[in-house]
PyMOL Python script that loads the backbone (N, CA, C, O; Angstrom):
from pymol import cmd

cmd.read_pdbstr("""\
ATOM      1  N   MET A   1      85.563  91.474  73.147  1.00  0.00           N
ATOM      2  CA  MET A   1      84.180  90.369  73.505  1.00  0.00           C
ATOM      3  C   MET A   1      83.092  91.098  73.758  1.00  0.00           C
ATOM      4  O   MET A   1      83.061  91.860  74.724  1.00  0.00           O
ATOM      5  N   ARG A   2      82.172  90.967  73.004  1.00  0.00           N
ATOM      6  CA  ARG A   2      80.621  91.574  73.292  1.00  0.00           C
ATOM      7  C   ARG A   2      79.493  90.674  73.748  1.00  0.00           C
ATOM      8  O   ARG A   2      79.288  89.691  73.036  1.00  0.00           O
ATOM      9  N   THR A   3      78.795  90.826  74.718  1.00  0.00           N
ATOM     10  CA  THR A   3      77.507  90.170  74.790  1.00  0.00           C
ATOM     11  C   THR A   3      76.399  90.308  74.074  1.00  0.00           C
ATOM     12  O   THR A   3      76.416  91.315  73.367  1.00  0.00           O
ATOM     13  N   ALA A   4      75.116  89.437  73.979  1.00  0.00           N
ATOM     14  CA  ALA A   4      74.687  89.827  72.742  1.00  0.00           C
ATOM     15  C   ALA A   4      73.547  91.135  73.078  1.00  0.00           C
ATOM     16  O   ALA A   4      72.828  91.760  72.298  1.00  0.00           O
ATOM     17  N   GLN A   5      73.713  91.247  74.530  1.00  0.00           N
ATOM     18  CA  GLN A   5      72.987  92.920  75.082  1.00  0.00           C
ATOM     19  C   GLN A   5      73.393  93.672  74.647  1.00  0.00           C
ATOM     20  O   GLN A   5      72.754  94.721  74.564  1.00  0.00           O
ATOM     21  N   GLY A   6      75.160  93.531  73.931  1.00  0.00           N
ATOM     22  CA  GLY A   6      75.832  94.619  73.764  1.00  0.00           C
ATOM     23  C   GLY A   6      76.782  95.573  74.631  1.00  0.00           C
ATOM     24  O   GLY A   6      77.214  96.698  74.380  1.00  0.00           O
ATOM     25  N   VAL A   7      76.981  94.631  75.875  1.00  0.00           N
ATOM     26  CA  VAL A   7      78.008  94.858  77.302  1.00  0.00           C
ATOM     27  C   VAL A   7      79.491  94.259  76.670  1.00  0.00           C
ATOM     28  O   VAL A   7      79.841  93.080  76.619  1.00  0.00           O
ATOM     29  N   THR A   8      80.342  95.639  76.145  1.00  0.00           N
ATOM     30  CA  THR A   8      81.573  95.330  75.602  1.00  0.00           C
ATOM     31  C   THR A   8      82.500  94.652  77.165  1.00  0.00           C
ATOM     32  O   THR A   8      82.582  94.962  78.354  1.00  0.00           O
ATOM     33  N   GLY A   9      82.951  93.791  76.423  1.00  0.00           N
ATOM     34  CA  GLY A   9      84.274  93.192  77.850  1.00  0.00           C
ATOM     35  C   GLY A   9      85.333  93.325  77.335  1.00  0.00           C
ATOM     36  O   GLY A   9      85.540  93.717  76.187  1.00  0.00           O
ATOM     37  N   ARG A  10      86.262  92.951  78.291  1.00  0.00           N
ATOM     38  CA  ARG A  10      88.064  92.730  78.054  1.00  0.00           C
ATOM     39  C   ARG A  10      88.136  91.178  78.205  1.00  0.00           C
ATOM     40  O   ARG A  10      87.560  90.481  79.040  1.00  0.00           O
ATOM     41  N   GLN A  11      88.885  90.843  77.315  1.00  0.00           N
ATOM     42  CA  GLN A  11      89.147  89.321  77.683  1.00  0.00           C
ATOM     43  C   GLN A  11      90.847  89.212  77.293  1.00  0.00           C
ATOM     44  O   GLN A  11      91.472  90.022  76.608  1.00  0.00           O
ATOM     45  N   GLY A  12      91.262  88.248  77.797  1.00  0.00           N
ATOM     46  CA  GLY A  12      92.581  87.225  77.872  1.00  0.00           C
ATOM     47  C   GLY A  12      92.929  86.383  78.017  1.00  0.00           C
ATOM     48  O   GLY A  12      92.240  85.471  78.473  1.00  0.00           O
ATOM     49  N   THR A  13      94.622  86.212  77.593  1.00  0.00           N
ATOM     50  CA  THR A  13      94.384  84.433  77.921  1.00  0.00           C
ATOM     51  C   THR A  13      95.893  84.497  79.230  1.00  0.00           C
ATOM     52  O   THR A  13      96.521  85.439  79.714  1.00  0.00           O
ATOM     53  N   TYR A  14      95.964  83.184  79.380  1.00  0.00           N
ATOM     54  CA  TYR A  14      97.340  82.997  80.373  1.00  0.00           C
ATOM     55  C   TYR A  14      97.575  81.981  80.551  1.00  0.00           C
ATOM     56  O   TYR A  14      96.630  81.194  80.509  1.00  0.00           O
ATOM     57  N   ALA A  15      98.642  81.566  80.777  1.00  0.00           N
ATOM     58  CA  ALA A  15      99.464  80.156  80.727  1.00  0.00           C
ATOM     59  C   ALA A  15     100.429  79.629  82.277  1.00  0.00           C
ATOM     60  O   ALA A  15     101.010  80.401  83.040  1.00  0.00           O
ATOM     61  N   SER A  16     100.376  78.556  82.361  1.00  0.00           N
ATOM     62  CA  SER A  16     101.125  77.963  83.215  1.00  0.00           C
ATOM     63  C   SER A  16     101.672  76.782  83.061  1.00  0.00           C
ATOM     64  O   SER A  16     101.330  76.222  82.019  1.00  0.00           O
ATOM     65  N   PRO A  17     102.677  75.989  83.983  1.00  0.00           N
ATOM     66  CA  PRO A  17     102.943  75.013  83.210  1.00  0.00           C
ATOM     67  C   PRO A  17     101.784  73.685  83.229  1.00  0.00           C
ATOM     68  O   PRO A  17     101.141  73.280  84.197  1.00  0.00           O
ATOM     69  N   GLY A  18     101.774  73.209  81.894  1.00  0.00           N
ATOM     70  CA  GLY A  18     100.383  72.148  81.763  1.00  0.00           C
ATOM     71  C   GLY A  18      98.963  72.778  81.629  1.00  0.00           C
ATOM     72  O   GLY A  18      97.989  72.036  81.499  1.00  0.00           O
ATOM     73  N   ARG A  19      98.840  74.004  81.656  1.00  0.00           N
ATOM     74  CA  ARG A  19      97.727  74.540  81.679  1.00  0.00           C
ATOM     75  C   ARG A  19      97.634  75.775  80.947  1.00  0.00           C
ATOM     76  O   ARG A  19      98.562  76.583  80.892  1.00  0.00           O
ATOM     77  N   VAL A  20      96.554  75.922  80.405  1.00  0.00           N
ATOM     78  CA  VAL A  20      96.141  77.389  79.432  1.00  0.00           C
ATOM     79  C   VAL A  20      94.952  77.716  80.105  1.00  0.00           C
ATOM     80  O   VAL A  20      94.314  76.865  80.724  1.00  0.00           O
ATOM     81  N   GLY A  21      94.560  79.077  80.014  1.00  0.00           N
ATOM     82  CA  GLY A  21      93.264  79.512  80.582  1.00  0.00           C
ATOM     83  C   GLY A  21      93.024  80.875  79.735  1.00  0.00           C
ATOM     84  O   GLY A  21      93.987  81.575  79.420  1.00  0.00           O
ATOM     85  N   ARG A  22      92.011  81.136  79.466  1.00  0.00           N
ATOM     86  CA  ARG A  22      90.961  82.441  79.088  1.00  0.00           C
ATOM     87  C   ARG A  22      90.474  83.081  79.910  1.00  0.00           C
ATOM     88  O   ARG A  22      90.127  82.421  80.890  1.00  0.00           O
ATOM     89  N   TYR A  23      90.197  84.588  79.976  1.00  0.00           N
ATOM     90  CA  TYR A  23      89.115  84.939  80.962  1.00  0.00           C
ATOM     91  C   TYR A  23      88.547  86.519  80.157  1.00  0.00           C
ATOM     92  O   TYR A  23      88.990  87.067  79.147  1.00  0.00           O
ATOM     93  N   ALA A  24      87.602  86.860  80.925  1.00  0.00           N
ATOM     94  CA  ALA A  24      86.345  87.813  80.215  1.00  0.00           C
ATOM     95  C   ALA A  24      86.279  88.540  81.584  1.00  0.00           C
ATOM     96  O   ALA A  24      86.543  87.984  82.650  1.00  0.00           O
ATOM     97  N   VAL A  25      85.918  89.778  81.461  1.00  0.00           N
ATOM     98  CA  VAL A  25      85.540  90.808  82.370  1.00  0.00           C
ATOM     99  C   VAL A  25      84.519  91.743  81.807  1.00  0.00           C
ATOM    100  O   VAL A  25      84.832  92.191  80.704  1.00  0.00           O
ATOM    101  N   PHE A  26      83.295  92.176  82.325  1.00  0.00           N
ATOM    102  CA  PHE A  26      82.359  92.727  81.943  1.00  0.00           C
ATOM    103  C   PHE A  26      81.783  93.985  83.169  1.00  0.00           C
ATOM    104  O   PHE A  26      81.603  93.688  84.350  1.00  0.00           O
ATOM    105  N   VAL A  27      81.626  94.959  82.779  1.00  0.00           N
ATOM    106  CA  VAL A  27      80.892  95.767  83.913  1.00  0.00           C
ATOM    107  C   VAL A  27      79.949  96.658  83.121  1.00  0.00           C
ATOM    108  O   VAL A  27      80.250  97.302  82.116  1.00  0.00           O
ATOM    109  N   ALA A  28      78.633  96.594  83.786  1.00  0.00           N
ATOM    110  CA  ALA A  28      77.923  97.497  83.560  1.00  0.00           C
ATOM    111  C   ALA A  28      76.702  97.548  84.602  1.00  0.00           C
ATOM    112  O   ALA A  28      76.318  96.650  85.351  1.00  0.00           O
ATOM    113  N   HIS A  29      76.280  98.642  84.466  1.00  0.00           N
ATOM    114  CA  HIS A  29      75.036  98.798  85.365  1.00  0.00           C
ATOM    115  C   HIS A  29      75.685  98.585  87.049  1.00  0.00           C
ATOM    116  O   HIS A  29      75.034  97.876  87.815  1.00  0.00           O
ATOM    117  N   GLY A  30      76.675  99.086  87.422  1.00  0.00           N
ATOM    118  CA  GLY A  30      77.334  99.031  88.661  1.00  0.00           C
ATOM    119  C   GLY A  30      77.517  97.536  89.163  1.00  0.00           C
ATOM    120  O   GLY A  30      77.541  97.146  90.330  1.00  0.00           O
ATOM    121  N   LEU A  31      77.659  96.673  87.810  1.00  0.00           N
ATOM    122  CA  LEU A  31      77.789  95.379  88.192  1.00  0.00           C
ATOM    123  C   LEU A  31      78.923  94.682  87.541  1.00  0.00           C
ATOM    124  O   LEU A  31      79.053  94.969  86.351  1.00  0.00           O
ATOM    125  N   SER A  32      79.730  93.880  88.003  1.00  0.00           N
ATOM    126  CA  SER A  32      81.098  93.297  87.093  1.00  0.00           C
ATOM    127  C   SER A  32      80.974  91.771  86.884  1.00  0.00           C
ATOM    128  O   SER A  32      80.624  91.239  87.937  1.00  0.00           O
ATOM    129  N   VAL A  33      81.118  91.034  86.037  1.00  0.00           N
ATOM    130  CA  VAL A  33      81.183  89.733  85.761  1.00  0.00           C
ATOM    131  C   VAL A  33      82.481  89.356  85.398  1.00  0.00           C
ATOM    132  O   VAL A  33      83.040  89.880  84.435  1.00  0.00           O
ATOM    133  N   GLU A  34      83.084  88.367  86.186  1.00  0.00           N
ATOM    134  CA  GLU A  34      84.318  87.533  85.672  1.00  0.00           C
ATOM    135  C   GLU A  34      84.547  86.176  85.278  1.00  0.00           C
ATOM    136  O   GLU A  34      84.963  85.350  86.091  1.00  0.00           O
ATOM    137  N   VAL A  35      84.297  85.884  84.049  1.00  0.00           N
ATOM    138  CA  VAL A  35      84.832  84.300  83.813  1.00  0.00           C
ATOM    139  C   VAL A  35      86.001  84.167  83.221  1.00  0.00           C
ATOM    140  O   VAL A  35      86.551  84.885  82.385  1.00  0.00           O
ATOM    141  N   THR A  36      86.432  82.896  83.876  1.00  0.00           N
ATOM    142  CA  THR A  36      87.567  82.319  84.264  1.00  0.00           C
ATOM    143  C   THR A  36      87.584  81.206  83.691  1.00  0.00           C
ATOM    144  O   THR A  36      86.385  80.932  83.638  1.00  0.00           O
ATOM    145  N   VAL A  37      88.326  80.079  83.056  1.00  0.00           N
ATOM    146  CA  VAL A  37      88.194  78.990  82.348  1.00  0.00           C
ATOM    147  C   VAL A  37      89.637  78.104  82.135  1.00  0.00           C
ATOM    148  O   VAL A  37      90.400  78.565  81.286  1.00  0.00           O
ATOM    149  N   ALA A  38      89.967  77.150  82.682  1.00  0.00           N
ATOM    150  CA  ALA A  38      90.955  76.461  82.283  1.00  0.00           C
ATOM    151  C   ALA A  38      91.357  75.413  82.008  1.00  0.00           C
ATOM    152  O   ALA A  38      90.337  74.767  82.249  1.00  0.00           O
ATOM    153  N   GLY A  39      92.189  74.576  81.623  1.00  0.00           N
ATOM    154  CA  GLY A  39      92.195  73.118  80.991  1.00  0.00           C
ATOM    155  C   GLY A  39      93.758  72.763  80.395  1.00  0.00           C
ATOM    156  O   GLY A  39      94.748  73.488  80.494  1.00  0.00           O
ATOM    157  N   SER A  40      93.704  71.940  79.998  1.00  0.00           N
ATOM    158  CA  SER A  40      95.001  71.265  79.256  1.00  0.00           C
ATOM    159  C   SER A  40      95.011  72.277  78.228  1.00  0.00           C
ATOM    160  O   SER A  40      94.197  73.192  78.108  1.00  0.00           O
ATOM    161  N   HIS A  41      96.179  71.987  77.371  1.00  0.00           N
ATOM    162  CA  HIS A  41      97.046  72.504  76.211  1.00  0.00           C
ATOM    163  C   HIS A  41      96.117  71.879  74.926  1.00  0.00           C
ATOM    164  O   HIS A  41      96.194  72.321  73.780  1.00  0.00           O
ATOM    165  N   THR A  42      94.999  70.482  75.453  1.00  0.00           N
ATOM    166  CA  THR A  42      94.886  69.742  74.251  1.00  0.00           C
ATOM    167  C   THR A  42      93.225  69.837  74.815  1.00  0.00           C
ATOM    168  O   THR A  42      92.322  69.923  73.983  1.00  0.00           O
ATOM    169  N   GLU A  43      93.009  69.820  75.884  1.00  0.00           N
ATOM    170  CA  GLU A  43      91.367  70.203  75.923  1.00  0.00           C
ATOM    171  C   GLU A  43      90.728  71.378  75.610  1.00  0.00           C
ATOM    172  O   GLU A  43      89.649  71.307  75.021  1.00  0.00           O
ATOM    173  N   LEU A  44      91.355  72.805  75.992  1.00  0.00           N
ATOM    174  CA  LEU A  44      90.623  73.707  76.186  1.00  0.00           C
ATOM    175  C   LEU A  44      90.426  74.175  74.491  1.00  0.00           C
ATOM    176  O   LEU A  44      89.236  74.197  74.177  1.00  0.00           O
ATOM    177  N   PRO A  45      90.998  74.397  73.817  1.00  0.00           N
ATOM    178  CA  PRO A  45      90.944  74.774  72.564  1.00  0.00           C
ATOM    179  C   PRO A  45      89.356  74.555  71.988  1.00  0.00           C
ATOM    180  O   PRO A  45      88.536  75.390  71.606  1.00  0.00           O
ATOM    181  N   GLY A  46      89.277  73.066  72.092  1.00  0.00           N
ATOM    182  CA  GLY A  46      88.024  72.100  71.980  1.00  0.00           C
ATOM    183  C   GLY A  46      86.620  72.824  72.337  1.00  0.00           C
ATOM    184  O   GLY A  46      85.687  72.980  71.549  1.00  0.00           O
ATOM    185  N   VAL A  47      86.672  73.269  73.814  1.00  0.00           N
ATOM    186  CA  VAL A  47      85.127  73.879  73.924  1.00  0.00           C
ATOM    187  C   VAL A  47      85.243  75.540  74.656  1.00  0.00           C
ATOM    188  O   VAL A  47      84.667  76.075  75.603  1.00  0.00           O
ATOM    189  N   LEU A  48      86.166  75.938  73.794  1.00  0.00           N
ATOM    190  CA  LEU A  48      86.156  77.564  73.569  1.00  0.00           C
ATOM    191  C   LEU A  48      85.192  77.943  72.994  1.00  0.00           C
ATOM    192  O   LEU A  48      84.650  78.884  73.574  1.00  0.00           O
ATOM    193  N   PRO A  49      84.454  77.456  71.587  1.00  0.00           N
ATOM    194  CA  PRO A  49      83.555  77.733  71.053  1.00  0.00           C
ATOM    195  C   PRO A  49      82.315  77.873  71.652  1.00  0.00           C
ATOM    196  O   PRO A  49      81.484  78.749  71.412  1.00  0.00           O
ATOM    197  N   GLY A  50      82.197  76.534  72.814  1.00  0.00           N
ATOM    198  CA  GLY A  50      80.862  76.991  73.211  1.00  0.00           C
ATOM    199  C   GLY A  50      81.260  77.739  74.761  1.00  0.00           C
ATOM    200  O   GLY A  50      80.277  78.049  75.434  1.00  0.00           O
ATOM    201  N   ILE A  51      82.345  77.978  75.231  1.00  0.00           N
ATOM    202  CA  ILE A  51      82.558  79.018  76.147  1.00  0.00           C
ATOM    203  C   ILE A  51      81.959  80.475  75.877  1.00  0.00           C
ATOM    204  O   ILE A  51      81.249  81.175  76.600  1.00  0.00           O
ATOM    205  N   ALA A  52      82.438  80.685  74.698  1.00  0.00           N
ATOM    206  CA  ALA A  52      82.095  81.871  74.076  1.00  0.00           C
ATOM    207  C   ALA A  52      80.806  82.112  73.900  1.00  0.00           C
ATOM    208  O   ALA A  52      80.344  83.049  74.552  1.00  0.00           O
ATOM    209  N   ALA A  53      80.218  81.624  73.317  1.00  0.00           N
ATOM    210  CA  ALA A  53      79.048  81.527  73.386  1.00  0.00           C
ATOM    211  C   ALA A  53      77.851  81.599  74.451  1.00  0.00           C
ATOM    212  O   ALA A  53      76.742  82.126  74.362  1.00  0.00           O
ATOM    213  N   SER A  54      78.327  81.044  75.258  1.00  0.00           N
ATOM    214  CA  SER A  54      77.439  81.097  76.604  1.00  0.00           C
ATOM    215  C   SER A  54      77.754  82.517  77.212  1.00  0.00           C
ATOM    216  O   SER A  54      76.826  83.175  77.683  1.00  0.00           O
ATOM    217  N   ILE A  55      79.176  83.054  77.212  1.00  0.00           N
ATOM    218  CA  ILE A  55      79.555  84.473  77.515  1.00  0.00           C
ATOM    219  C   ILE A  55      78.462  85.383  77.183  1.00  0.00           C
ATOM    220  O   ILE A  55      77.860  86.198  77.882  1.00  0.00           O
ATOM    221  N   ARG A  56      78.301  84.934  75.487  1.00  0.00           N
ATOM    222  CA  ARG A  56      77.746  86.276  74.842  1.00  0.00           C
ATOM    223  C   ARG A  56      76.112  86.275  75.701  1.00  0.00           C
ATOM    224  O   ARG A  56      75.439  87.306  75.703  1.00  0.00           O
ATOM    225  N   THR A  57      75.655  85.089  76.345  1.00  0.00           N
ATOM    226  CA  THR A  57      74.205  85.227  76.511  1.00  0.00           C
ATOM    227  C   THR A  57      74.103  85.949  78.022  1.00  0.00           C
ATOM    228  O   THR A  57      73.029  86.101  78.604  1.00  0.00           O
ATOM    229  N   LEU A  58      75.601  86.431  78.639  1.00  0.00           N
ATOM    230  CA  LEU A  58      75.221  87.236  79.974  1.00  0.00           C
ATOM    231  C   LEU A  58      74.273  88.268  79.661  1.00  0.00           C
ATOM    232  O   LEU A  58      74.101  88.605  78.490  1.00  0.00           O
ATOM    233  N   ALA A  59      73.704  88.747  80.517  1.00  0.00           N
ATOM    234  CA  ALA A  59      72.767  89.976  80.721  1.00  0.00           C
ATOM    235  C   ALA A  59      72.473  90.710  81.871  1.00  0.00           C
ATOM    236  O   ALA A  59      71.781  90.353  82.824  1.00  0.00           O
ATOM    237  N   PHE A  60      73.063  91.778  81.697  1.00  0.00           N
ATOM    238  CA  PHE A  60      72.827  92.690  82.874  1.00  0.00           C
ATOM    239  C   PHE A  60      71.639  93.561  82.755  1.00  0.00           C
ATOM    240  O   PHE A  60      71.381  94.264  81.777  1.00  0.00           O
ATOM    241  N   ARG A  61      70.928  93.452  83.851  1.00  0.00           N
ATOM    242  CA  ARG A  61      69.535  94.429  83.950  1.00  0.00           C
ATOM    243  C   ARG A  61      69.493  95.232  85.389  1.00  0.00           C
ATOM    244  O   ARG A  61      69.719  94.803  86.521  1.00  0.00           O
ATOM    245  N   THR A  62      69.107  96.610  84.921  1.00  0.00           N
ATOM    246  CA  THR A  62      69.044  97.415  85.851  1.00  0.00           C
ATOM    247  C   THR A  62      67.790  96.881  87.117  1.00  0.00           C
ATOM    248  O   THR A  62      66.984  95.994  86.837  1.00  0.00           O
ATOM    249  N   ALA A  63      67.797  97.346  88.041  1.00  0.00           N
ATOM    250  CA  ALA A  63      66.904  97.400  89.393  1.00  0.00           C
ATOM    251  C   ALA A  63      65.987  98.249  89.016  1.00  0.00           C
ATOM    252  O   ALA A  63      66.119  99.396  88.588  1.00  0.00           O
ATOM    253  N   SER A  64      64.549  97.289  89.293  1.00  0.00           N
ATOM    254  CA  SER A  64      63.539  98.036  88.968  1.00  0.00           C
ATOM    255  C   SER A  64      62.596  98.652  90.213  1.00  0.00           C
ATOM    256  O   SER A  64      61.627  99.366  89.958  1.00  0.00           O
TER     257      SER A  64
END
""", "prot")
cmd.dss("prot")
cmd.show_as("cartoon", "prot")
cmd.util.cbc("prot")
cmd.orient("prot")
């Protein structure tokens, strides 16, 4: 997974009884961001495209 700014992250999935989830982790400029989403097997797949689009908007700025 990569942000629009070009920061590469790691992503993965997990499952527990009745729930599934995804996570993404990004590290840049001494900062880290973790995104975790979870839902039922039926509801999560429908919202993943919007979540991925939102994750791509993450921006890391350096202190000025």
